[in-house]
C-alpha positions as a LaTeX table, in Angstrom:
\begin{tabular}{lrrr}
\hline
Residue & $x$ (\AA) & $y$ (\AA) & $z$ (\AA) \\
\hline
Met1 & $-150.36$ & $-85.35$ & $-35.79$ \\
Lys2 & $-153.87$ & $-86.51$ & $-34.20$ \\
Ile3 & $-154.24$ & $-87.34$ & $-30.54$ \\
Leu4 & $-157.50$ & $-88.96$ & $-28.86$ \\
Ala5 & $-157.32$ & $-88.31$ & $-24.66$ \\
Leu6 & $-159.90$ & $-89.69$ & $-22.97$ \\
Glu7 & $-160.38$ & $-88.35$ & $-19.20$ \\
His8 & $-160.51$ & $-90.50$ & $-16.19$ \\
Glu9 & $-161.32$ & $-89.40$ & $-13.26$ \\
Leu10 & $-158.88$ & $-90.20$ & $-10.25$ \\
Ser11 & $-160.09$ & $-91.72$ & $-6.92$ \\
Gly12 & $-161.34$ & $-89.31$ & $-4.47$ \\
Ala13 & $-161.57$ & $-86.17$ & $-6.98$ \\
Asp14 & $-164.03$ & $-83.20$ & $-6.23$ \\
Pro15 & $-163.35$ & $-80.40$ & $-8.36$ \\
Thr16 & $-165.02$ & $-77.02$ & $-6.73$ \\
Ala17 & $-166.33$ & $-74.29$ & $-9.03$ \\
Val18 & $-163.35$ & $-72.20$ & $-8.95$ \\
Gln19 & $-161.14$ & $-75.18$ & $-10.45$ \\
Leu20 & $-163.70$ & $-76.12$ & $-13.21$ \\
Lys21 & $-163.71$ & $-72.67$ & $-14.03$ \\
Ala22 & $-160.09$ & $-72.45$ & $-14.52$ \\
Glu23 & $-160.18$ & $-76.07$ & $-16.71$ \\
Ala24 & $-162.82$ & $-74.21$ & $-18.97$ \\
Gln25 & $-160.73$ & $-71.13$ & $-19.49$ \\
Ala26 & $-157.57$ & $-73.52$ & $-19.72$ \\
Val27 & $-159.25$ & $-76.03$ & $-22.73$ \\
Trp28 & $-160.84$ & $-72.21$ & $-23.99$ \\
Asp29 & $-157.04$ & $-70.78$ & $-24.39$ \\
Leu30 & $-156.24$ & $-74.82$ & $-25.61$ \\
Glu31 & $-159.51$ & $-74.89$ & $-28.16$ \\
Gln32 & $-158.22$ & $-70.77$ & $-29.70$ \\
Ser33 & $-154.90$ & $-72.08$ & $-30.16$ \\
Gly34 & $-155.69$ & $-74.64$ & $-32.80$ \\
Val35 & $-154.24$ & $-77.90$ & $-30.02$ \\
Ile36 & $-157.41$ & $-79.00$ & $-29.19$ \\
Arg37 & $-159.64$ & $-79.62$ & $-32.79$ \\
Glu38 & $-162.54$ & $-81.00$ & $-30.37$ \\
Ile39 & $-163.77$ & $-81.89$ & $-27.34$ \\
Tyr40 & $-167.07$ & $-83.92$ & $-26.33$ \\
Phe41 & $-168.77$ & $-85.61$ & $-22.95$ \\
Arg42 & $-168.76$ & $-89.36$ & $-23.24$ \\
Ala43 & $-172.35$ & $-90.34$ & $-23.61$ \\
Asp44 & $-172.04$ & $-93.28$ & $-21.78$ \\
Arg45 & $-170.72$ & $-91.75$ & $-18.24$ \\
Asn46 & $-169.64$ & $-87.99$ & $-17.46$ \\
Ala47 & $-165.79$ & $-88.10$ & $-19.07$ \\
Ala48 & $-164.34$ & $-85.83$ & $-21.43$ \\
Val49 & $-163.00$ & $-87.31$ & $-24.98$ \\
Ile50 & $-160.75$ & $-84.84$ & $-26.74$ \\
Ile51 & $-158.93$ & $-84.63$ & $-30.28$ \\
Leu52 & $-155.23$ & $-82.82$ & $-29.77$ \\
Glu53 & $-152.82$ & $-81.59$ & $-33.18$ \\
Ala54 & $-149.54$ & $-81.72$ & $-31.88$ \\
Pro55 & $-146.23$ & $-82.95$ & $-33.46$ \\
Asp56 & $-146.00$ & $-85.84$ & $-31.17$ \\
Val57 & $-147.98$ & $-87.63$ & $-27.91$ \\
Ala58 & $-145.13$ & $-86.16$ & $-25.36$ \\
Ser59 & $-146.02$ & $-82.15$ & $-26.54$ \\
Ala60 & $-149.91$ & $-83.66$ & $-26.15$ \\
Asp61 & $-149.25$ & $-84.71$ & $-23.11$ \\
Ala62 & $-147.22$ & $-81.11$ & $-22.03$ \\
Tyr63 & $-149.99$ & $-79.48$ & $-23.12$ \\
Ile64 & $-153.05$ & $-81.40$ & $-21.05$ \\
Gln65 & $-150.72$ & $-81.91$ & $-17.93$ \\
Arg66 & $-151.15$ & $-77.84$ & $-17.43$ \\
Leu67 & $-154.48$ & $-78.29$ & $-17.31$ \\
Pro68 & $-155.99$ & $-77.27$ & $-13.74$ \\
Leu69 & $-157.59$ & $-80.51$ & $-12.82$ \\
Val70 & $-155.03$ & $-82.11$ & $-14.07$ \\
Ala71 & $-151.82$ & $-80.50$ & $-12.02$ \\
Ser72 & $-153.95$ & $-81.17$ & $-8.68$ \\
His73 & $-154.03$ & $-85.02$ & $-9.91$ \\
Leu74 & $-157.75$ & $-84.96$ & $-10.03$ \\
Ile75 & $-157.94$ & $-86.02$ & $-13.75$ \\
Arg76 & $-155.41$ & $-87.83$ & $-15.91$ \\
Phe77 & $-155.89$ & $-88.49$ & $-20.08$ \\
Glu78 & $-154.95$ & $-91.41$ & $-21.51$ \\
Leu79 & $-152.87$ & $-90.19$ & $-25.16$ \\
Ile80 & $-153.42$ & $-92.35$ & $-27.79$ \\
Pro81 & $-152.13$ & $-91.42$ & $-31.02$ \\
Leu82 & $-154.08$ & $-92.02$ & $-34.64$ \\
Lys83 & $-152.78$ & $-92.11$ & $-38.07$ \\
Pro84 & $-154.94$ & $-92.20$ & $-41.28$ \\
Tyr85 & $-156.31$ & $-95.63$ & $-42.44$ \\
Pro86 & $-154.73$ & $-97.31$ & $-45.05$ \\
Gly87 & $-157.58$ & $-100.03$ & $-45.36$ \\
Phe88 & $-159.19$ & $-98.76$ & $-48.93$ \\
Arg89 & $-156.44$ & $-98.17$ & $-50.62$ \\
Arg90 & $-154.63$ & $-101.27$ & $-50.34$ \\
Leu91 & $-158.50$ & $-102.86$ & $-51.36$ \\
Phe92 & $-159.46$ & $-100.58$ & $-54.13$ \\
Ser93 & $-155.87$ & $-99.26$ & $-55.51$ \\
Gln94 & $-155.28$ & $-101.67$ & $-58.95$ \\
\hline
\end{tabular}
């Protein structure tokens, strides 16, 4: 299942360089294992947008909770499950 994860900074967040390096390593590990499929920064603000592949939202949340900035309560992610768009089949099937 594809899951969209939108980062939200929590109030008072001030990560150190050490935390950022640990975060980057954890994200890289998830990318290398195939859990993180795509990662972006939003163009309108400094926040991550991640596409994950996991069996379900609970599994995706377990991966996200292990990220150092999430575990330190500096950021959180809103997780949105995605499904294929069926509209074309409805419109064009005969």
